[in-house]
N, C-alpha and C positions, 0 to 999 in steps of 0.2 A: 394499287400502286399510286395512291394519292392523286387520282384524277388524270393520269397519263393515258391518253386515248390511243397512242401509237404502240405498236408491238416493239418490244426491246429485243435486240439481237446483239450478242457478244461476238465480235469479229476479231480474229487473231490470224497469225501466219505461222509458217513452219519455223520462222526465226524467233518467234516469241518465246521467251525464257520459261521453262517449266515451273520454276519457283514462283514466277509472276502469276502464272495460271493458278497455281495452288493457293496463293494469297488471295486472288480474286474469288475463288470458291469459298474460302474462309470468311471473307468480308460479306459476301452475299448471304451466307448462313447467319452471320451476326445481325444483318439488317432484317432478317426474317421475311425476305421476299422470294417469290418463286424463281427458280433458276431460269435465266433467259435462254432462248434458243442460241445455239452456237453455230458458227460457220467460219470457213477460212476466207482469206482475202481473195484467193484465186477463184473459188467457187462463187463468191459474191459478185465479182467483176464480170463473171461469165453469165450469171443468172440473177441480176439485181431485181429488187421489188420496190414498190412505191410505198410511201406513207409509213415508214418504219424509223425507229431510233437505233442507230448503230453505236454501240459502246465499243470503242476501238482500243485494243491492246496492240498497237502497231508502232513501228519506227517511223522516223520522219520521211524517208523515201516512200514508204508504203502509204502513209497518210497523204502524201502528194499525189499518188496514183488515184486515191479516192476523190480528192478535190478536183482533179483534172477530168474526172468522168463526166460525160455529157448529162447524166441524170442526177448529179449531186444535189441540185436544188429540191429534189423530191424526197430527200432524207433529212433527218436530224442527226447530227454527229456529236458524240460525247467522247472525249479523249481521256485515257488513263495515263498517269505520269510514269514514264519509263526512262531509264538511262539513255535510251536511243532516240527519244523524241523531244529533246530540249528545245528545239526551235518551235515546235508546235505548242509546247507548254507556255513559252514566252508570248507567242503571237496570239493564242486563244485563251489565255488566262486560266490554264488548267490548275486545279488545286495541287498542293505539294505532296499529297499522299493518296494512295489508292483508295483508302476508306472514304475520305471526303469526296473524291472524284466519283466513286461509285454511288454514294448517297445522292449527290446532285444529279447524276445521270438517271437515277431511278425515281426521283421524287420531284424534280423541277418540271413544272407542267409544260413550259414552252421554251423552245430554243430562241436564240437571238440572231438576227440577220447580220452576217459578217460580209464585208467586202473581201474579195480575193485579189491579190496582187499577182500579175502575170507578166513574165518576161519572155518575149518571143514564143508565146503559147505555153510556157512552163510556169506552173504555180510557184510563187516564192513563199515559203513558210516563214523564214526569218529575214535574211538580208541578201541583197545583191551588192557585191563589192567589186569595184574596178580600181586597180592600183593599190596603194598602201594607205589604209586608214587606221592603222594600229593606234590605239588611244581612244577610239570611239566605241570599243567593245569593253565594257567595264569588267567582266569576268577575267578576260585575258590581261587587262591592265593591272588588276589587283594581284594576280598570280605571278605575272612575269615582268613586273615593272623594272625591278633592279637588274635582272639578267638582260632584258631587252634594252634597258637604258645603257648599260655598259656596251652592248652590241651597237647601239645607235652611236654612242660617243666614238667607238672605235672605227665607225664607218662614216664619219662626218663628211668626208670628201666625196662620198658617193650619193648623197641625198640629191634628188632632182625632181623637177616637175615634168609632167607630160601634157600635151595639148588635148583638150576636150572641147566638144561643142555640145551644149545641153539645150534641148528644145522642149518647151512645155506644151501643154494641150492648146494654149492660146496662140501657139506659133512664135512665142518669144524665144529667140535663140541667143545664147551667150557663149562667146569664145573665151576660154580662160585656160590658164595653166594650173594644174593641181596635182598633188601627190596621189589623190584618190577620191572616189565618189562612193557613198554608201546609200542604198535605197531600201526602205522597208515600208510596209503597209500600215501596221498598227502594232502596239505592244502595251503591256501593263507595267506601270512603274513598280519597281521592286522585284518583279518576276522576270525581267528581261535582261539579256546580256548587253542591250544597248546602253549607251552612256547617257541617255536622255532622262532627266529627272521626272518630267511630267508624263502621264499616261497619254497615249495617242489613241483615240477612240476607233472602234472597228467598223463603223458604218457612216463615215462622213464623206465617202466617195473620193478621198484624196490619198495620195502617196506622200511620203516624206523622204527627202533627199538631203544629205549633208555632203558638202564639198570641203575637203581638207586642203588648204592652199596657203602654206606658210611661205614667206618671202625670204627666209634666211634660216640657217641652221640654228641660230640663237633663238629665233621666234618659235621654231618647232620644239626645241628642248623646253622652252618656257611653257608652251602649251602642255607638254607631257607632264612636267613637274606640277603645274597648277591643277591639271586634271587628277593627278595622283593624290593631291591634297584634298580636293573637293569630291572626288569619287564620281560625281555625276555633274553634267552641265545643264543649264536651263535654256529653254528656247527663247526666253526673254532677254537673256544676257549671254549671247554667244561669244566665244573667244574671237579675237581679231582674225585668226587664221581659219575660221570655220564659216562657211556659207550655208544657207538654209533655203529649201524650195519645197512648197506644198502645191500640188497640182493634180489634175485627173490623170495625166500621163506625162511621161518624160522619155525623150529619145537621147541616148548617149552614143556619141560617135567621136572618132578621132581621125587623124590623117592616115592611119593605117588600121588594120584589124584590131579590135578592142578585146582585151583579155579581161576576164572577171571570174569571180567565184559565186555560185548560186547555192546558198546554204552549205558552203564549204566545198562544193563540187566545181572544178575548174571548167569553164566554158570559153568559147571564142567566137566572135562574129564581126561582120562589118559594122554593125550597130546593134544596140540593144533597145528594143521598143518595150518600155515598161508601162503598163496601163492597169487601171482599177476596174474590176468587174463588180459593180455595185450589188450588194445584197445577194451574192451568188451562192452562199452556203448558210445553213442554219446550224449554229453551234450552241450546245448547252454549256453555259458558264456557271461555275460553282458559286453558291451564295456567299462563300467566305471572301470573295473579291468585292471590291468597292462597286457601287452602282455604276452602270455604264450610261453615260448621258449622250443622247444623240445630238450631234452638231449639225449646223446648217450645211447641207450638201450642195450649196450653190456652186456655180462655175468660177467663183472668185478664187484667184490664185494668190499665193504669198511667196514673195521672193525677197530674201535678205542677203543680197550678194554685193551690195554697193561698197561695202567695206573691204572686199577682196581686192587683190591687185588689179590695177587698171589694165586695159587691153595692151597698152604700150609696155607696161611693166611685165605683163604675162609673156608677150612676145620676146622680151629681152631675156626672160628666165627659162624659156622653153628649151628642153633638150640640153641643158647645161647643169653642172653641179651647183647646188644652192650655195650662195656666198655665206660667209660667216655672219655678216650683218646685213640688214635689209638694204636693198638698192632701189632707189626711186628712179623712175623714168623722167626724161627731160620735161615731158608734158605735165608731170605731177607737181613740179615746183617752178614753172616758168614765171608765175606771178611773184613768188618769193624772191627769185633771182633778180627780177626787174626792180623790186623794192630795195634789195641790197645794193644794186648798182646806183640807185638814186641816193641811198644813204651815204655812199662813198664819195659823192660829189661835194666840192667846196662851194657852198652857196652863201648868199648874203645872210639868210636866216641863220645858218650855222655860225657864221662869224659874230653876228649880233648876240646870239645866245651864249657863245663862248665868253665874250667880253662881260656880259651881264652876270653870268654864273661865277666868273673869276672874281669880279668886284664884290659879289655877295659873299663868296667864300673867304676873301681877304678880310672883309668886315667882320665876319663871324670869328675868324682866327684872332683878330685883335680884341674883339669883345670876349673871347674865350667862351663863345656860345655854340654849343653843339647843335641846337635847333636851327640856327641860321645856316650853319655849315651843311646840315642835312638838306635844307631848302636849295642850296647851291648844287648839291649832288643831283637832286631831282631835275633841276633846270638844265644841267650840263648836257650837251648833245654828243659827247665824245664816245659814248657806248656804241652808237650806231656804226661809225666807220671802223671801230675795232671788230665788231661782228662781221662786217663786210670783208675786212682783211682776213678774218678766219676762214670765211667761205672761199676767198681767193686762194688761200694757201691749200685748203682741202682739194680744190679743183685745179690747182696750178694755173690759175687764170691771171696771167701777168698784167692784163689791162685792169682788172679789178684790184690787184695788189698795188699797182702804181697809183691808182686813183685814191685808194684808201690811205696809203702812206702820205700822199700829198695833203689830204684833208687832215690827217692826224698831225702832220708837221705844222700845218698852218694853225690849227687849233692850239697846239702846244706853245708855239711862239707867241701867239696872241695872249695866252694865259700868263706865261712868264713875264711878258712885257708889261701887261696891265698890272700884275701883282707888284713888279719892281717899281713902277711909277707910283702905285698906291703907297708903297713903303717909303719912298722918297718924300712924298707930300705929307705923310703922317708923322707928327713929332714923336710918337711913341716908339720906344726902342727895347721893350721888354718881350722876351720869348715867353709866350703864354703856354699853359698846359696843353692846349689843342695843337699848338705849333710843335711843341716838344714831342708829342705822341706820334708825330709823323717823321721823326728824325732817326729812328732806330728800327728799321724794318728787319724782320727775321723770317725764318721758314714758315712761321704761322701766317704771316701776311701773304706768302706765296700760296699757302693752302687756301686762304680766302679767295685769292684771285682765281685759282684753278676751279674751285667750286662755283664761283660766280660765272666763269666762262662756260661751264657746262649748263648752268641754269639759263644764261643769256642765249646760248645757241638753241636750247630746247624751246624756250619761250618764243624765240623768233620763228622757229620751224613750225610751231603749233599756233595758228592764228588766234585760237581761243584763249591762249595764255599770254597774249601781248601785254595785258595789264600788269603782269608780274615784272616787266622790265624796270619799272620804277624801283622796286625792291632790290633788283640786281644792281642798279646804279648806286643805291645807297650802300649796299654791302661792299662794293669794290672801291668806290671813292677815287675817281681819276683826277678830278679838278683840284681838290684840296692840297695834295702833294705838289702839284704844279704851282699853286699859289704860294706855298711855303718856300719852294725853290726860288720863285720870283722875289719874295720878301728877302730871302737870303742874298740875292744879287743886289737888291736895293740897299741892304745893310752891309754889303761886302763881307758876308759871313760864310766862309767856305764850308764849315761843318753843316750849316743849314742847307746849302746848295747840294752837297754830296748826299746827305741823308735823305732829303726829300726827293731828289732825282732818282735815287736807288729805289725808293718806294714806288715812284711812278713807273719806272721800268719793270719792277716786279709785277705790278698790277697789269701792265700792258702785255708783257710776255706771257704771264700766267693765263690771262683771259684768252689771248690769241691762240695759244697752243691747246687749251682745254676745249675751246669752242670748235677748233678745227677737228679735233678727235671726235667730238660729239656729232658734228656734221657727217663725218665718215661713218660712225655707228648708225646714224639715222638713214644712211644710204644715199647721200647726195653726191658721192663720188667714190670710186673704187680706191682701196688703200694703195694699190700699185701706182696710181696716178699721182698721189701726193707724197711719194716716197722722198724725193729730193727736198721739197719745201719743208716737210715735217722734220727731216734730219737737220736742216738749218735752224728751225725753231727749237728743237731739242738741244742743239749746241748752245744757243743763247740761254736756254733755261739752265743748263749745267753751269755755264759761265757765271750767271747771276746768282746761282745757288751758293757759290763759294763765300762771298761776303755775308749772304743771308745765314749760312750755316755757322759762320764765326759769330755773328750777332746772336743767333739762337743759343750757341754754346755759352755766351756771356749771360744771356737771359736765364739759362739753367743755373749758372753759378750764383747769380743774384738771388734767385728763388731759394736755392739751397741755404744761402747765408741768412735770408729772412726767416726761413723755417727753423734753422738752428737757434737763432737769437730769440725767436718767439718761445722756444722751448725753455730758454733760460730766464725769460722775462719775469716770471713770478717766483723763482726759486730762492732769491736772496733779498727779501724786502728790506732787510736792515741796511743794505748798501744802495737801496733805491730800485724801483721797478723800471724796466727798460721797454722802450717802444721804438720800432724801426721807423725812421723818418725817410731815409733814402739810401739806396745802394748803387754806387757807380763804380766804374773801372777807370784807372789811370795807369798807363804803361803796364797793363795786365795785372795790376795790383788792386784788390778791392778796397774801396773807400766807403766806410759805413758811417752814416750820420744817425745818431741815436738820441732820443729824448729820454732823460733819466728823471724820474719823478721821486723827489725826496721831501721830507718835512723841513729840512734845513739845507744849507749849502753843502753839497757833497764834498767830502775830504779827498785829498789827493790819493790817499791810501785806498779809499772805497772805489774811486775811479780806476785805479791800477788793478784792484782785485777783479772788477767787472771786466776790464779788458783782458786780463789773464784768462778768465773763465771762457771768454769768447774765442780767444786764440786757441785754447786747448780744445774747445768744442769743434772748431772748424779744422784744426790741424794745419793751419797755414798762417803766415804773418799777414796782418791787415792793418790798415790805417783806420783808427776809430776817432770820431769827433762826437763829443757829448754836448747836448743842449739841455741844461738843467731846467726843470719846471718844479716850482715849490708848491706843495699841497699842504693844506691844514689838517 
């Protein structure tokens, strides 16, 4: 038998399938080895012997009886793959077919020392699961994802966390709220129903525990969807809602008796004491599996639970249905809230920066210099009180709302006043392209404001993203429209005042509403708390969307006219080639200014034909102005 010194005994039970026994006999004959001695599980447990190798054709519960026997260390165990011992296959690296398993059992010289995981004196072959950890079992996830996802979606209102106290071998105790906890001893990647990508070695003296602790329905669904796409998760890159513990032992307890399933069997106890019995069994592992590397079995523990909800948040979520979006505890954002209160104050530094940024923006507008205006956007301090106002609306904090509005009002008055004075002292009276671009806001500008509000709130909430605030300030541009409005006042130009003021209000309301909603989604306040203030903000948004929608409709008309004329531009070279110079509206009638390129002065008939073609193409009467350009 290729050097195997121990006697080989085939052990089965009355529940072992007869077809399986027939296949075993057939494979033994093919291997050309002497038929091993046979015994039943009951006889063996009653009359065990030492220094033998047991080739086990047993189900998981029967394998557990063997492993719980006091003399298990005196045997070598080899397992044959059956439909009834999936847990043992995954835990002990059993080859996928009987032929390979038998060959290894009869030819591999020495077994490998395996740790055994024990819960309240019962051996765990696969996993101990308390609560709901659906999603951490890859087989079930792949087979039942869509049915279970629909079930989860239909029961969104019933998802909840329950209190746990987890105590490791070192006495480290952590109170938390979780949907469930899963514990296992070891497994082999690719052969396990566990969702873990890496193999967990069988002789490192450690158990592995995963804690599933989402803070909201949205985060739980995102975890399920992401896991469905990735199929397995890595220990190095755990999802936000999953914690990880490696220790020699783990005690799981709660405020009441804890319920769990041990390898699928339901059990209940005041607490579950899970511990590792190091090198408690000798298992023959097939050569087809990867080499097993022994790890350092020191007492060092690994805990990756700092990203899970804090104790304050856990207490807030315990025994309650999960909210749709995450909800942060007061302690989690006390520093952020203090910073926002400080940003809402009207300080000397704020006033100085407002004056300087407005003067810089006004200079850039007169110079028609986009780079100078961008510098003014970065320098402007208006974004901070707008974000503070958004948090005040989300939390219905009247003190923060009043302080933010006071600062915004002061900054706006300073900006308009400085820009008006600048315009009065400057002899230039020409509306530049940079000024004109801020006089016709549309729904697209509102979209920019909304996206900027989301980005601004998110960057404010995440300290590591604070450097992105400069980009948000550039995107939304609060100071330039104020400067244009001030220039309009200095020139007594009502069109400039109205257009620029509308753009400023669009940016302000869009940022404020989007940032408030983002803070709600991030969990800084319950939606019910902000219902009234959000309703007022939405009312303002609807109100300001009316002129923006009209402006956007005009923009669509102008774009359609440009497109139609461009299609005609090259069709009639004899009458001159057309190029759109400008499309404006006057009393709802389009005015199109065209450049007509000809070799000589265009005749009146040629111009009339061009206009007729345009009117026919557009299907409406328009006013056309031609600007001839002579080409050689």
